[in-house]
C-alpha positions in Angstrom: -42.0 -29.8 -41.9 -43.1 -29.3 -45.5 -42.1 -26.1 -47.2 -44.4 -26.5 -50.2 -47.6 -24.5 -50.8 -49.8 -26.7 -48.4 -49.4 -26.8 -44.7 -49.6 -30.2 -43.1 -52.4 -30.2 -40.5 -50.2 -32.2 -38.1 -47.7 -29.3 -38.2 -50.5 -26.9 -37.4 -51.6 -29.0 -34.4 -48.0 -29.3 -33.1 -47.5 -25.6 -33.4 -50.6 -24.8 -31.5 -49.7 -27.3 -28.8 -46.3 -25.7 -28.4 -47.9 -22.3 -27.9 -50.6 -23.5 -25.6 -48.4 -25.8 -23.5 -47.9 -24.8 -19.8 -44.2 -25.7 -19.9 -41.7 -23.1 -20.9 -40.8 -23.0 -24.5 -37.6 -21.9 -26.1 -37.5 -18.9 -28.4 -36.6 -21.2 -31.3 -39.7 -23.3 -30.6 -41.9 -20.2 -30.5 -40.5 -18.8 -33.8 -41.0 -22.2 -35.5 -44.6 -22.5 -34.2 -45.5 -18.9 -35.4 -43.9 -19.6 -38.8 -46.1 -22.6 -39.4 -49.2 -20.8 -38.2 -48.4 -17.6 -40.2 -48.6 -19.7 -43.3 -52.2 -20.7 -42.4 -53.4 -17.3 -41.1 -50.9 -14.5 -41.9 -53.0 -11.7 -40.5 -53.3 -13.3 -37.1 -49.8 -14.8 -36.7 -47.3 -12.5 -38.6 -47.4 -9.8 -35.8 -46.5 -12.4 -33.0 -43.9 -13.9 -35.4 -42.3 -10.5 -35.8 -42.3 -10.0 -32.0 -40.8 -13.4 -31.5 -38.0 -12.7 -34.0 -37.2 -9.4 -32.3 -37.1 -11.0 -28.9 
């Protein structure tokens, strides 16, 4: 994953797929997915990221 200013659209698609998948996900996968998506849309994804980090 690229940590520069731009978010790779492939990373965004992977993150959304992780969150939408029917199979169970690990807490680490969930946090990683929300981190990517929070860079794209902070208002929508920072609250779930915070909850995932608490959990």
